[in-house]
N, C-alpha and C positions, 0 to 999 in steps of 0.2 A: 503495499500499499505507499509505502514510503518513497518509494521508487518510482512510482507513478506519479504522485503529486510532486516531487521534486522534479521529475521530466519534464512535466506540464507548466511549472514555474518558468524553469530556465530557458527552455526550447519555446513556448508558448506564449506565454505572458511578457517574460525580460524583454525578447524581440519586439513585441507589439508597441511595448511601453519605450522602447530607445526609439524605434522608428518616430512613434507620435511624439515625443522629445523633438529628435530633429527636424521633422515638418513645422512644430509650434514655434521653433527658433527662429527657422528659416522665412517663416509667414512672417514673425515680431521685428525682424529687419527690416523689413520694407516701410512700416510708418514712423520706423526710428530715422532713417535715413532721411524721408520726407521732413521730418520735423525739423532733424540737425540742418539739412541744407535751409530751410524756412529761416530760422532763428539765425542761422548765420548771415542769410541774405539782409533781412531786417536790420540786424545790427551793422552791418557794413554800410548800408543806407542811412540810417537815422542819425548814426553817431556826428559824422560830420554836421548834419542839420543841428544838432541838440551843442554842439560846441560852438557852431556859429552863431545862434541864437544868443547862447551864455557872454560869450565876447561880445556883441553887440548891445546887451541891456549892461554889461560892465561898461562900455566904454562910454554909452550915452547916460551914465546913471549919476546921480549928484554926488559918487564918492569920487570919480574922478577927475570931476569940472574943477578947472583951476580959478581961483582968486576968493574962493570960500575960507570965510573966518571962521 
């Protein structure tokens, strides 16, 4: 009886579990790559704009105006 159960576990259930895990990981890579590329693209576009707005506000603010006492 133990031989049949051990055989079933190692040669039926274990390969099915490994195969489904591999398929699941490969399917999980697709949205991961999409989200990583989207996040990088948004960062590359928005960072220079945010720097420009920050420097523009800093240069036109009262802090940097000459002649203040």
